[in-house]
C-alpha positions in Angstrom: 74.8 144.9 120.6 73.1 144.4 117.3 76.3 142.9 115.7 76.6 140.4 118.6 73.0 139.4 118.1 73.6 139.0 114.4 76.7 136.9 114.9 74.9 134.7 117.5 72.0 134.2 115.1 74.3 133.2 112.3 76.2 130.8 114.5 72.9 129.2 115.7 71.8 128.9 112.0 75.0 127.2 111.1 74.7 124.7 113.9 71.1 124.0 113.0 72.1 123.5 109.3 74.9 121.1 110.4 72.5 119.2 112.6 69.9 118.9 109.8 72.4 117.7 107.3 74.0 115.3 109.7 70.7 113.7 110.9 68.6 113.8 107.7 71.0 113.9 104.7 74.0 111.9 106.0 72.2 108.6 106.5 71.4 108.4 102.8 74.9 109.4 101.8 76.3 106.7 104.2 74.0 104.1 102.7 74.9 105.0 99.1 78.7 105.1 99.9 78.6 101.7 101.7 76.5 100.1 98.9 78.9 101.4 96.3 81.9 100.0 98.2 80.1 96.6 98.5 79.2 96.7 94.8 82.9 97.3 93.9 83.6 94.0 95.6 80.8 92.2 93.9 78.5 92.2 96.9 75.0 93.6 97.5 74.5 95.5 100.8 71.2 95.3 102.6 70.7 97.7 105.5 67.4 98.2 107.3 68.2 101.4 109.2 71.1 103.9 109.0 71.4 106.5 111.8 74.0 109.2 112.1 75.0 111.6 114.9 76.8 114.5 113.5 78.0 115.8 116.8 79.4 112.5 118.0 80.6 111.6 114.5 78.9 108.2 114.8 77.0 106.1 112.3 74.9 103.1 113.3 73.4 100.5 111.0 70.7 98.0 111.9 70.1 94.6 110.2 73.1 94.6 107.9 73.6 91.8 105.4 76.1 91.3 102.5 74.9 89.1 99.7 77.0 87.4 97.1 76.3 87.5 93.4 73.9 84.5 93.7 71.9 86.3 96.4 73.0 84.1 99.3 74.0 85.8 102.5 77.7 86.2 102.8 77.8 88.0 106.1 75.1 89.4 108.5 75.1 91.6 111.6 72.2 92.7 113.7 73.9 96.0 114.4 77.1 97.7 113.2 78.5 101.1 114.3 81.4 103.3 113.5 82.9 106.2 115.5 85.1 108.7 113.7 87.7 110.8 115.5 87.7 114.6 114.8 91.5 114.2 114.1 90.7 111.9 111.1 88.2 114.4 109.7 90.8 117.2 110.0 93.4 114.9 108.3 91.0 114.3 105.4 90.5 118.0 105.0 94.3 118.7 105.0 95.9 116.7 102.2 99.4 117.4 103.7 98.6 115.4 106.8 99.4 111.7 106.8 97.6 109.3 109.0 98.7 105.7 109.8 97.0 103.0 107.8 96.8 99.3 107.5 97.3 96.7 110.1 99.5 98.9 112.4 96.7 101.5 112.6 94.1 98.8 113.4 96.3 97.3 116.1 96.8 100.7 117.7 93.1 101.3 117.7 92.4 97.9 119.1 95.0 98.5 121.9 93.5 101.8 122.7 89.9 100.4 122.9 88.6 102.5 120.1 87.6 99.5 118.0 85.3 97.0 119.4 85.0 93.6 117.8 81.6 92.0 118.4 
């Protein structure tokens, strides 16, 4: 009985830790990662709000703008979002797993309705 209670408490603590990291830490990580990718391409990324949902594996960005080197707006969106499949997370954790990439992968996702172009 005591062992079951201890295992349940440990599991609840792990779920709470995962949620805390996903809701509070992940938005800053996502913001930094995207800003770094934009900087690698010579762009500046402005994002008003970054929200993440660790259980749905979803990230939402509000008031997104890419600025060129001169400061002029290159591209802007009121809202952007990304959904990640659990399978792609597992593939990243297992280096032996290959996932399709490039245009063929994008076309499959578009056909399946997993990518929405707005």
